[in-house]
Backbone as a printed PyTorch tensor [residue, N CA C, xyz], in Angstrom:
tensor([[[111.2280,  82.0430, -66.0990],
         [112.4400,  82.7980, -65.7370],
         [112.2130,  84.1420, -67.2910]],

        [[112.7770,  84.9780, -66.5710],
         [112.5890,  85.8270, -67.3020],
         [113.6580,  86.0190, -68.3090]],

        [[113.7100,  85.8970, -70.0340],
         [115.0660,  85.8770, -70.4080],
         [114.9910,  87.2000, -71.3520]],

        [[114.6370,  88.1460, -71.2800],
         [114.6220,  89.5070, -72.0230],
         [115.9990,  89.9710, -71.9410]],

        [[116.1810,  89.9630, -71.1220],
         [118.3170,  90.5710, -70.7420],
         [118.2530,  89.6750, -71.9140]],

        [[118.6040,  88.2230, -72.9360],
         [119.7330,  87.4230, -72.9580],
         [118.9600,  88.2800, -74.7260]],

        [[118.3840,  88.7210, -74.9790],
         [117.7510,  89.3220, -76.0950],
         [118.3430,  90.1120, -76.3470]],

        [[118.8100,  91.1180, -77.9660],
         [119.6570,  91.5520, -78.8750],
         [119.6520,  93.3700, -78.0940]],

        [[119.1120,  93.6070, -77.8800],
         [119.0460,  94.7870, -77.4840],
         [119.8690,  94.8940, -75.8480]],

        [[119.4390,  93.6280, -75.1460],
         [120.3640,  93.0880, -73.6740],
         [121.5090,  93.0200, -73.7540]],

        [[122.1150,  92.1210, -74.7840],
         [123.2980,  91.9110, -75.0520],
         [124.2910,  92.9060, -75.4430]],

        [[123.4100,  94.1110, -76.2170],
         [123.8790,  95.4670, -77.1560],
         [124.7320,  96.2480, -75.8800]],

        [[123.5660,  95.7940, -74.4780],
         [123.5270,  97.0090, -73.0570],
         [125.2280,  96.9180, -72.5700]],

        [[125.1790,  95.0080, -72.2720],
         [125.9250,  94.2660, -71.6830],
         [127.0150,  94.9330, -73.1830]],

        [[127.1990,  94.8350, -73.8760],
         [128.3230,  94.8530, -74.5200],
         [129.2700,  96.0310, -74.3100]],

        [[128.4480,  97.2420, -74.7370],
         [128.5860,  98.1270, -74.5100],
         [128.9850,  99.1980, -73.0010]],

        [[128.8510,  98.4490, -71.8800],
         [129.3810,  98.2850, -70.3540],
         [130.5920,  97.8630, -70.2940]],

        [[130.6930,  96.5120, -70.7130],
         [131.9110,  96.2260, -70.7180],
         [133.2280,  96.6490, -71.8820]],

        [[132.8690,  97.5440, -72.7780],
         [133.1360,  98.1530, -73.4220],
         [133.7570,  99.5750, -72.7400]],

        [[133.0750,  99.9550, -72.1670],
         [133.1370, 101.4400, -71.3740],
         [134.0340, 101.0450, -70.1360]],

        [[133.9810,  99.8780, -69.2770],
         [134.8930,  99.1740, -68.3840],
         [136.1550,  99.1150, -68.7070]],

        [[136.7760,  98.4500, -69.8790],
         [137.6200,  97.8730, -70.2630],
         [138.4160,  99.3380, -70.5460]],

        [[138.0380, 100.3180, -71.1450],
         [138.6840, 101.4250, -71.3560],
         [139.0290, 102.6170, -70.4370]],

        [[138.2280, 102.3730, -69.3700],
         [138.3140, 103.2410, -68.3040],
         [138.6750, 102.3360, -67.3210]],

        [[138.7920, 101.3580, -66.9520],
         [139.1330, 100.7870, -65.8160],
         [140.3930,  99.5580, -66.2040]],

        [[140.8490,  99.5890, -67.0240],
         [142.1000,  98.5410, -67.6470],
         [142.3330,  97.2070, -66.8150]],

        [[142.8820,  98.1370, -65.4990],
         [144.0520,  97.0970, -64.6960],
         [143.1940,  97.3180, -62.8670]],

        [[142.3660,  97.4750, -62.9010],
         [141.5300,  97.3700, -61.6240],
         [140.9760,  96.1490, -61.3370]],

        [[141.2300,  94.8020, -62.4700],
         [140.6630,  93.7420, -62.2250],
         [142.3660,  93.0360, -61.9410]],

        [[142.2570,  92.0540, -60.6110],
         [143.4190,  91.1760, -60.3120],
         [143.1590,  89.9670, -61.2120]],

        [[142.1100,  89.0200, -60.4950],
         [141.7780,  87.6870, -60.7990],
         [140.1630,  88.2270, -60.4720]],

        [[139.4110,  87.1560, -61.3530],
         [138.0030,  87.1990, -60.7390],
         [137.9320,  85.4180, -61.2460]],

        [[137.6190,  84.6420, -60.3270],
         [136.7200,  83.5570, -60.0350],
         [135.4500,  83.5050, -59.7520]],

        [[134.5380,  82.5280, -60.4620],
         [133.4130,  81.8760, -60.0420],
         [133.4080,  80.6280, -60.0400]],

        [[133.2900,  80.3630, -58.4030],
         [133.1530,  78.3770, -58.1700],
         [131.8050,  77.8390, -58.4420]],

        [[131.8190,  76.5660, -58.7350],
         [130.2710,  75.8680, -58.7200],
         [129.1490,  76.9290, -59.8430]],

        [[129.6750,  77.0240, -60.9460],
         [128.9560,  78.1390, -61.8550],
         [127.9020,  77.1140, -62.5970]],

        [[126.6100,  77.3400, -62.9210],
         [125.7450,  76.4510, -63.3650],
         [126.7980,  76.3480, -64.7800]],

        [[125.4710,  75.6990, -66.0310],
         [126.1730,  75.1990, -67.0070],
         [125.6870,  75.9670, -68.2540]],

        [[124.4320,  77.3220, -67.8950],
         [123.8470,  78.1120, -68.3650],
         [124.9910,  79.5240, -68.3530]],

        [[125.6360,  79.7310, -67.0830],
         [126.6300,  80.4970, -66.9620],
         [127.7030,  80.5260, -68.1520]],

        [[128.0720,  79.3610, -67.9700],
         [129.5540,  79.2680, -68.7180],
         [129.0400,  79.3650, -70.6010]],

        [[127.7230,  78.9320, -70.2860],
         [127.0250,  78.8530, -71.9060],
         [127.4520,  80.9340, -72.2550]],

        [[127.0390,  81.3070, -71.1740],
         [126.8190,  83.0810, -71.3650],
         [128.1720,  83.3460, -71.5620]],

        [[129.4020,  82.7230, -70.9460],
         [130.7600,  83.4700, -70.8590],
         [130.9360,  83.3370, -72.2450]],

        [[130.5720,  81.8460, -73.2980],
         [131.1800,  81.7380, -74.2350],
         [131.0340,  82.7440, -75.3510]],

        [[129.5060,  83.6670, -75.3620],
         [129.3800,  84.4920, -75.5130],
         [129.7410,  85.9310, -75.1070]],

        [[130.1400,  86.0650, -73.8870],
         [130.0040,  87.4500, -73.8310],
         [131.8730,  87.5240, -73.8190]],

        [[132.8340,  86.6980, -73.6420],
         [134.2790,  86.2850, -73.6580],
         [134.3630,  86.6330, -74.9010]],

        [[134.5350,  86.7920, -76.1450],
         [134.9610,  87.1920, -77.3470],
         [135.0460,  89.0110, -77.4770]],

        [[134.2590,  89.7900, -76.4940],
         [133.6280,  91.2130, -76.2090],
         [134.9010,  91.3090, -75.6370]],

        [[135.4390,  91.0150, -74.7680],
         [136.8810,  91.1520, -73.7970],
         [137.9490,  91.5000, -74.4220]],

        [[138.7790,  91.8530, -73.9750],
         [139.9520,  92.4540, -74.9200],
         [141.3410,  90.7920, -74.0700]],

        [[141.7700,  90.2370, -74.9990],
         [142.3500,  88.8020, -74.5560],
         [143.1050,  88.8600, -73.2230]],

        [[143.8950,  90.0460, -72.6780],
         [144.2190,  90.5150, -71.1940],
         [143.6620,  90.3520, -70.5690]],

        [[141.9740,  90.9290, -70.6400],
         [141.0630,  90.5040, -69.9160],
         [140.4270,  89.0040, -69.1510]],

        [[140.1090,  88.2250, -70.6830],
         [139.4920,  87.2470, -70.1190],
         [140.8490,  86.5000, -69.9030]],

        [[141.9390,  86.4920, -69.9760],
         [143.1170,  85.4280, -68.7990],
         [142.5520,  85.6110, -67.5490]],

        [[142.1810,  86.6280, -67.2290],
         [142.2190,  87.2710, -65.7780],
         [140.8170,  86.1940, -65.3670]],

        [[139.9120,  85.7450, -65.7190],
         [138.6560,  85.5300, -64.9970],
         [138.5990,  83.9540, -65.7420]],

        [[138.1670,  83.2740, -64.8220],
         [138.2120,  81.8170, -64.7400],
         [137.0730,  81.4460, -63.9140]],

        [[136.0970,  80.1180, -64.8600],
         [134.5440,  79.8870, -64.4150],
         [134.9710,  78.5360, -63.8570]],

        [[134.7200,  77.9450, -62.8990],
         [134.3780,  76.5720, -62.4840],
         [133.0000,  75.7360, -62.3840]],

        [[132.9950,  75.1430, -63.1050],
         [131.4020,  74.3280, -62.6540],
         [132.2200,  72.8390, -61.7250]],

        [[131.1950,  72.5940, -61.6600],
         [131.1350,  70.7860, -60.7800],
         [132.0280,  71.6780, -59.2930]],

        [[132.6910,  70.4150, -58.5740],
         [133.4570,  70.3240, -57.5300],
         [134.5340,  71.0370, -57.5650]],

        [[134.9000,  71.7200, -56.1510],
         [136.1900,  72.3470, -56.1630],
         [137.3300,  71.6970, -56.4530]],

        [[137.5280,  70.6920, -55.9950],
         [138.5880,  69.2200, -56.3450],
         [138.8480,  69.3120, -58.0830]],

        [[137.4950,  68.4140, -58.0780],
         [137.2140,  68.0090, -59.7220],
         [137.2680,  69.2390, -60.4560]],

        [[136.8730,  70.1330, -60.8090],
         [136.9670,  71.3450, -61.9980],
         [138.3670,  72.2940, -61.6700]],

        [[139.3200,  72.0980, -60.4310],
         [140.3900,  72.7070, -60.8200],
         [140.3200,  73.6130, -60.4300]],

        [[139.1660,  74.2240, -59.8000],
         [139.0830,  75.5870, -58.7100],
         [140.0300,  75.8200, -57.5980]],

        [[140.1320,  74.6150, -57.0970],
         [140.7430,  74.7620, -55.6210],
         [142.1560,  75.0700, -55.4840]],

        [[142.7970,  74.3360, -56.4940],
         [144.4850,  74.7290, -57.1430],
         [144.3420,  75.8270, -57.7560]],

        [[143.9940,  76.1890, -58.6420],
         [143.3530,  77.7780, -59.1280],
         [143.5540,  78.6650, -57.7870]],

        [[142.6270,  78.3470, -56.7100],
         [142.1180,  79.5500, -56.0520],
         [143.7240,  79.4160, -54.9740]],

        [[143.6830,  78.4160, -54.6580],
         [145.3920,  78.0800, -53.4460],
         [146.4540,  78.9870, -54.7990]],

        [[146.6770,  78.3540, -55.7100],
         [147.5680,  79.3120, -56.2990],
         [147.7130,  80.9590, -56.2170]],

        [[146.5040,  81.2570, -55.9930],
         [146.5200,  83.0930, -55.7990],
         [146.2610,  83.8760, -54.6470]],

        [[145.8840,  82.7190, -53.3260],
         [145.2640,  83.0550, -52.3280],
         [145.5510,  82.2220, -51.3310]],

        [[146.2950,  82.6910, -50.1410],
         [147.2030,  81.9260, -49.6520],
         [146.1960,  81.2440, -48.8110]],

        [[146.9010,  80.3180, -48.1360],
         [145.6190,  79.1630, -47.7480],
         [145.0890,  79.6120, -46.4170]],

        [[145.6520,  80.2080, -45.7680],
         [145.1410,  81.0900, -44.6480],
         [144.2670,  82.2700, -44.7040]],

        [[143.9550,  82.5600, -46.0230],
         [143.4410,  83.5470, -46.1190],
         [142.1210,  83.0980, -47.2970]],

        [[142.1550,  82.0170, -47.5750],
         [141.0640,  81.6240, -48.1520],
         [139.8400,  81.0670, -47.2650]],

        [[138.3970,  80.6630, -47.4590],
         [137.9930,  80.1490, -46.8870],
         [137.9200,  79.1130, -46.7380]],

        [[137.0750,  78.1030, -45.4890],
         [137.2140,  76.3380, -45.5280],
         [136.6290,  76.0720, -46.5480]],

        [[135.1440,  77.2140, -46.6370],
         [134.2940,  76.2290, -47.5190],
         [134.8210,  76.7250, -49.6410]],

        [[135.9250,  77.0100, -49.6270],
         [136.6930,  77.1410, -50.7090],
         [138.0390,  76.3300, -50.7430]],

        [[138.1660,  75.5790, -49.8080],
         [139.3860,  74.3560, -49.4700],
         [140.3320,  75.4680, -49.0870]],

        [[140.1920,  76.2310, -48.1110],
         [141.1370,  77.0800, -47.3960],
         [141.0790,  76.7830, -45.7010]],

        [[142.1570,  77.0350, -45.5240],
         [142.2030,  76.7110, -43.6030],
         [141.4620,  77.8670, -42.6990]],

        [[140.7660,  79.3930, -43.5410],
         [140.3770,  80.3050, -43.0020],
         [138.9900,  79.9560, -42.2170]],

        [[139.3860,  80.3800, -41.1040],
         [137.5610,  80.2670, -40.3980],
         [137.8820,  80.8730, -39.5720]],

        [[136.9380,  82.3210, -40.0700],
         [137.1320,  83.3400, -39.4890],
         [135.5850,  83.2490, -38.5230]],

        [[135.5240,  83.8360, -37.2050],
         [134.2090,  83.3820, -36.5080],
         [132.7730,  84.6650, -37.2270]],

        [[131.8280,  83.8560, -37.9470],
         [131.0130,  84.4480, -38.1930],
         [131.1690,  84.0820, -40.2180]],

        [[132.7670,  83.8160, -40.8200],
         [132.8540,  83.5020, -41.8810],
         [133.1390,  84.2720, -42.1740]],

        [[135.1040,  83.9330, -43.2640],
         [135.6420,  84.8720, -43.9430],
         [134.9980,  85.8040, -44.8250]],

        [[133.9450,  84.8980, -45.8780],
         [132.9280,  85.7950, -46.6040],
         [131.6590,  85.4610, -46.4730]],

        [[130.8270,  86.7120, -46.6610],
         [129.6790,  86.6330, -46.6880],
         [128.6470,  86.1610, -47.3040]],

        [[128.4670,  84.8800, -47.3330],
         [128.1510,  84.2380, -47.8570],
         [126.6880,  83.6920, -47.3060]],

        [[125.4380,  84.0030, -47.9250],
         [124.3170,  83.1500, -47.4920],
         [124.1340,  81.9140, -47.1360]],

        [[123.6560,  81.7880, -45.6540],
         [123.4910,  80.6040, -45.3460],
         [122.8530,  79.2200, -46.5690]],

        [[121.7980,  79.5310, -47.2980],
         [121.2490,  78.8310, -48.4110],
         [122.3510,  78.2660, -49.4680]],

        [[123.5700,  78.6540, -49.9200],
         [124.5480,  78.8200, -50.7190],
         [125.4390,  77.8190, -49.6470]],

        [[125.9890,  78.0290, -48.8810],
         [127.1050,  77.3900, -47.6560],
         [126.3360,  75.8700, -47.4740]],

        [[125.3500,  75.6580, -47.8200],
         [124.9390,  73.7400, -47.5410],
         [125.4530,  73.4940, -48.7000]],

        [[125.2810,  74.0350, -50.0070],
         [125.9000,  73.2390, -51.3530],
         [126.8700,  73.5360, -51.8340]],

        [[127.5800,  73.7860, -50.7530],
         [129.2020,  73.6350, -51.1250],
         [129.6670,  72.5750, -50.4220]]])
């Protein structure tokens, strides 16, 4: 695995991008959910979160593990009506072809 993006220069670029985004687009994000996140993503989040405005931090939720065990299902249902939430995320939506274009390889793990 290439870890060059995690070096100091890479993190500095990421930090600058976050600062620009917050300055010019502060209210474009309503909520952001990451479900079934690997441990490494949660660790990176712990490094990146302090760079974000506290208000922005509250809009982002990262869940590891299963939908119910991590609390992801409840958090998603609190923000998204059940009929609009895809079945693979614990909702009732079963649109032909899928509600969200997720590669089949990922759906097998959900």
